Biotite code that builds the C-alpha atoms (Angstrom):
import biotite.structure as struc

atoms = struc.array([
    struc.Atom([13.118, 20.793, -24.957], chain_id="A", res_id=1, res_name="MET", atom_name="CA", element="C"),
    struc.Atom([11.020, 18.804, -22.480], chain_id="A", res_id=2, res_name="TRP", atom_name="CA", element="C"),
    struc.Atom([7.692, 17.287, -23.370], chain_id="A", res_id=3, res_name="ILE", atom_name="CA", element="C"),
    struc.Atom([5.300, 15.937, -20.815], chain_id="A", res_id=4, res_name="GLN", atom_name="CA", element="C"),
    struc.Atom([2.083, 14.326, -21.864], chain_id="A", res_id=5, res_name="GLU", atom_name="CA", element="C"),
    struc.Atom([-0.981, 13.472, -19.874], chain_id="A", res_id=6, res_name="ILE", atom_name="CA", element="C"),
    struc.Atom([-3.803, 11.274, -21.064], chain_id="A", res_id=7, res_name="ALA", atom_name="CA", element="C"),
    struc.Atom([-7.238, 10.273, -19.896], chain_id="A", res_id=8, res_name="ALA", atom_name="CA", element="C"),
    struc.Atom([-9.932, 8.058, -21.295], chain_id="A", res_id=9, res_name="LYS", atom_name="CA", element="C"),
    struc.Atom([-13.076, 9.881, -22.395], chain_id="A", res_id=10, res_name="PRO", atom_name="CA", element="C"),
    struc.Atom([-15.888, 9.486, -19.919], chain_id="A", res_id=11, res_name="GLY", atom_name="CA", element="C"),
    struc.Atom([-13.643, 8.718, -16.960], chain_id="A", res_id=12, res_name="GLU", atom_name="CA", element="C"),
    struc.Atom([-14.691, 11.917, -15.164], chain_id="A", res_id=13, res_name="GLY", atom_name="CA", element="C"),
    struc.Atom([-11.188, 13.352, -15.160], chain_id="A", res_id=14, res_name="VAL", atom_name="CA", element="C"),
    struc.Atom([-10.967, 17.107, -14.709], chain_id="A", res_id=15, res_name="ASN", atom_name="CA", element="C"),
    struc.Atom([-8.391, 17.862, -17.409], chain_id="A", res_id=16, res_name="LEU", atom_name="CA", element="C"),
    struc.Atom([-8.033, 21.510, -16.421], chain_id="A", res_id=17, res_name="ALA", atom_name="CA", element="C"),
    struc.Atom([-7.153, 20.504, -12.842], chain_id="A", res_id=18, res_name="ALA", atom_name="CA", element="C"),
    struc.Atom([-4.751, 17.861, -14.111], chain_id="A", res_id=19, res_name="LEU", atom_name="CA", element="C"),
    struc.Atom([-3.052, 20.369, -16.405], chain_id="A", res_id=20, res_name="GLN", atom_name="CA", element="C"),
    struc.Atom([-2.686, 22.805, -13.508], chain_id="A", res_id=21, res_name="GLU", atom_name="CA", element="C"),
    struc.Atom([-1.173, 20.060, -11.358], chain_id="A", res_id=22, res_name="GLN", atom_name="CA", element="C"),
    struc.Atom([1.390, 19.352, -14.087], chain_id="A", res_id=23, res_name="VAL", atom_name="CA", element="C"),
    struc.Atom([2.203, 23.079, -14.387], chain_id="A", res_id=24, res_name="ARG", atom_name="CA", element="C"),
    struc.Atom([2.684, 23.316, -10.618], chain_id="A", res_id=25, res_name="ALA", atom_name="CA", element="C"),
    struc.Atom([5.149, 20.419, -10.678], chain_id="A", res_id=26, res_name="ASN", atom_name="CA", element="C"),
    struc.Atom([7.214, 21.516, -13.659], chain_id="A", res_id=27, res_name="LEU", atom_name="CA", element="C"),
    struc.Atom([10.172, 22.420, -11.473], chain_id="A", res_id=28, res_name="ALA", atom_name="CA", element="C"),
    struc.Atom([10.502, 18.832, -10.255], chain_id="A", res_id=29, res_name="VAL", atom_name="CA", element="C"),
    struc.Atom([9.611, 17.104, -13.509], chain_id="A", res_id=30, res_name="VAL", atom_name="CA", element="C"),
    struc.Atom([13.019, 16.546, -15.018], chain_id="A", res_id=31, res_name="ALA", atom_name="CA", element="C"),
    struc.Atom([15.189, 13.641, -15.988], chain_id="A", res_id=32, res_name="PHE", atom_name="CA", element="C"),
    struc.Atom([18.263, 13.765, -13.783], chain_id="A", res_id=33, res_name="SER", atom_name="CA", element="C"),
    struc.Atom([21.508, 11.972, -14.638], chain_id="A", res_id=34, res_name="PRO", atom_name="CA", element="C"),
    struc.Atom([20.543, 9.296, -12.075], chain_id="A", res_id=35, res_name="LEU", atom_name="CA", element="C"),
    struc.Atom([17.145, 8.793, -13.722], chain_id="A", res_id=36, res_name="TRP", atom_name="CA", element="C"),
    struc.Atom([18.896, 8.373, -17.065], chain_id="A", res_id=37, res_name="ASN", atom_name="CA", element="C"),
    struc.Atom([21.362, 5.895, -15.547], chain_id="A", res_id=38, res_name="GLN", atom_name="CA", element="C"),
    struc.Atom([18.511, 3.827, -14.107], chain_id="A", res_id=39, res_name="LEU", atom_name="CA", element="C"),
    struc.Atom([16.619, 3.893, -17.388], chain_id="A", res_id=40, res_name="PHE", atom_name="CA", element="C"),
    struc.Atom([19.772, 2.693, -19.139], chain_id="A", res_id=41, res_name="ASP", atom_name="CA", element="C"),
    struc.Atom([20.117, -0.115, -16.601], chain_id="A", res_id=42, res_name="SER", atom_name="CA", element="C"),
    struc.Atom([16.501, -1.140, -17.173], chain_id="A", res_id=43, res_name="LEU", atom_name="CA", element="C"),
    struc.Atom([17.066, -1.269, -20.932], chain_id="A", res_id=44, res_name="LEU", atom_name="CA", element="C"),
    struc.Atom([20.155, -3.400, -20.377], chain_id="A", res_id=45, res_name="LYS", atom_name="CA", element="C"),
    struc.Atom([18.132, -5.821, -18.258], chain_id="A", res_id=46, res_name="VAL", atom_name="CA", element="C"),
    struc.Atom([15.464, -6.033, -20.935], chain_id="A", res_id=47, res_name="LEU", atom_name="CA", element="C"),
    struc.Atom([18.133, -6.542, -23.589], chain_id="A", res_id=48, res_name="GLY", atom_name="CA", element="C"),
    struc.Atom([19.864, -9.298, -21.622], chain_id="A", res_id=49, res_name="GLY", atom_name="CA", element="C"),
    struc.Atom([23.037, -7.253, -21.080], chain_id="A", res_id=50, res_name="GLN", atom_name="CA", element="C"),
    struc.Atom([22.525, -6.919, -17.328], chain_id="A", res_id=51, res_name="LYS", atom_name="CA", element="C"),
    struc.Atom([21.134, -9.345, -14.774], chain_id="A", res_id=52, res_name="LYS", atom_name="CA", element="C"),
    struc.Atom([17.910, -8.272, -13.079], chain_id="A", res_id=53, res_name="PRO", atom_name="CA", element="C"),
    struc.Atom([19.524, -9.168, -9.746], chain_id="A", res_id=54, res_name="GLU", atom_name="CA", element="C"),
    struc.Atom([22.247, -6.582, -10.376], chain_id="A", res_id=55, res_name="ASP", atom_name="CA", element="C"),
    struc.Atom([19.706, -3.892, -11.232], chain_id="A", res_id=56, res_name="PHE", atom_name="CA", element="C"),
    struc.Atom([17.659, -4.813, -8.144], chain_id="A", res_id=57, res_name="TRP", atom_name="CA", element="C"),
    struc.Atom([20.767, -4.415, -5.982], chain_id="A", res_id=58, res_name="GLN", atom_name="CA", element="C"),
    struc.Atom([21.532, -1.086, -7.651], chain_id="A", res_id=59, res_name="GLU", atom_name="CA", element="C"),
    struc.Atom([18.040, 0.115, -6.752], chain_id="A", res_id=60, res_name="LEU", atom_name="CA", element="C"),
    struc.Atom([18.340, -1.143, -3.182], chain_id="A", res_id=61, res_name="LYS", atom_name="CA", element="C"),
    struc.Atom([21.704, 0.585, -2.756], chain_id="A", res_id=62, res_name="ASP", atom_name="CA", element="C"),
    struc.Atom([20.129, 3.904, -3.732], chain_id="A", res_id=63, res_name="LEU", atom_name="CA", element="C"),
    struc.Atom([17.706, 3.733, -0.814], chain_id="A", res_id=64, res_name="GLY", atom_name="CA", element="C"),
    struc.Atom([14.745, 6.116, -0.859], chain_id="A", res_id=65, res_name="PRO", atom_name="CA", element="C"),
    struc.Atom([15.964, 8.373, -3.665], chain_id="A", res_id=66, res_name="THR", atom_name="CA", element="C"),
    struc.Atom([13.220, 9.992, -5.688], chain_id="A", res_id=67, res_name="ARG", atom_name="CA", element="C"),
    struc.Atom([14.547, 8.609, -8.961], chain_id="A", res_id=68, res_name="GLU", atom_name="CA", element="C"),
    struc.Atom([14.847, 4.991, -7.819], chain_id="A", res_id=69, res_name="ALA", atom_name="CA", element="C"),
    struc.Atom([11.433, 4.729, -6.142], chain_id="A", res_id=70, res_name="ALA", atom_name="CA", element="C"),
    struc.Atom([9.342, 4.205, -9.318], chain_id="A", res_id=71, res_name="PRO", atom_name="CA", element="C"),
    struc.Atom([11.746, 1.638, -10.741], chain_id="A", res_id=72, res_name="TYR", atom_name="CA", element="C"),
    struc.Atom([11.446, -0.822, -7.837], chain_id="A", res_id=73, res_name="ARG", atom_name="CA", element="C"),
    struc.Atom([7.774, -1.777, -8.252], chain_id="A", res_id=74, res_name="PRO", atom_name="CA", element="C"),
    struc.Atom([8.132, -1.720, -12.031], chain_id="A", res_id=75, res_name="TYR", atom_name="CA", element="C"),
    struc.Atom([11.104, -4.104, -11.977], chain_id="A", res_id=76, res_name="LEU", atom_name="CA", element="C"),
    struc.Atom([9.336, -6.419, -9.519], chain_id="A", res_id=77, res_name="LEU", atom_name="CA", element="C"),
    struc.Atom([6.171, -6.525, -11.613], chain_id="A", res_id=78, res_name="ALA", atom_name="CA", element="C"),
    struc.Atom([8.182, -7.160, -14.763], chain_id="A", res_id=79, res_name="LEU", atom_name="CA", element="C"),
    struc.Atom([10.272, -9.820, -13.027], chain_id="A", res_id=80, res_name="TRP", atom_name="CA", element="C"),
    struc.Atom([7.153, -11.662, -11.870], chain_id="A", res_id=81, res_name="LYS", atom_name="CA", element="C"),
    struc.Atom([6.035, -11.963, -15.486], chain_id="A", res_id=82, res_name="THR", atom_name="CA", element="C"),
    struc.Atom([9.466, -13.280, -16.533], chain_id="A", res_id=83, res_name="ARG", atom_name="CA", element="C"),
    struc.Atom([10.273, -15.680, -13.695], chain_id="A", res_id=84, res_name="GLN", atom_name="CA", element="C"),
    struc.Atom([10.554, -18.485, -16.229], chain_id="A", res_id=85, res_name="TYR", atom_name="CA", element="C"),
    struc.Atom([13.487, -16.570, -17.712], chain_id="A", res_id=86, res_name="GLU", atom_name="CA", element="C"),
    struc.Atom([14.977, -14.662, -14.740], chain_id="A", res_id=87, res_name="TRP", atom_name="CA", element="C"),
    struc.Atom([14.185, -16.962, -11.834], chain_id="A", res_id=88, res_name="GLY", atom_name="CA", element="C"),
    struc.Atom([12.163, -16.110, -8.747], chain_id="A", res_id=89, res_name="SER", atom_name="CA", element="C"),
    struc.Atom([11.500, -12.435, -8.114], chain_id="A", res_id=90, res_name="ALA", atom_name="CA", element="C"),
    struc.Atom([12.857, -11.044, -4.838], chain_id="A", res_id=91, res_name="PRO", atom_name="CA", element="C"),
    struc.Atom([10.629, -10.075, -1.967], chain_id="A", res_id=92, res_name="GLN", atom_name="CA", element="C"),
    struc.Atom([10.320, -6.347, -1.447], chain_id="A", res_id=93, res_name="GLU", atom_name="CA", element="C"),
])
C-alpha cells in the first residue's frame, strides 16, 4: 500500500482540488524505487554517524542527474551547512 499526503495551511489560497488532481495525474511516477530506498538509507546512516557525509555526497555525485538523487543533493547541502561544526565545511555545488 502506498500513501501520499499533501498539506496546505488554511488561508494560503491553495486550490486543493487542483492539487489533488495533480497528485492523481502523477501517481504512475510517485513510487519509491530501490535506488530511492538506498539513498534514504544512506541519509539515515549519515545522520546516525555510520557514514561520512562526504561519502554520501560522492554517492550522489556519481549518480549524476538521476531522478532519485536530485532531491537529496540540496537537502544534504542544507543539512551540512547547519552541521559544519560537526561535519566540516560543506562542499560547493
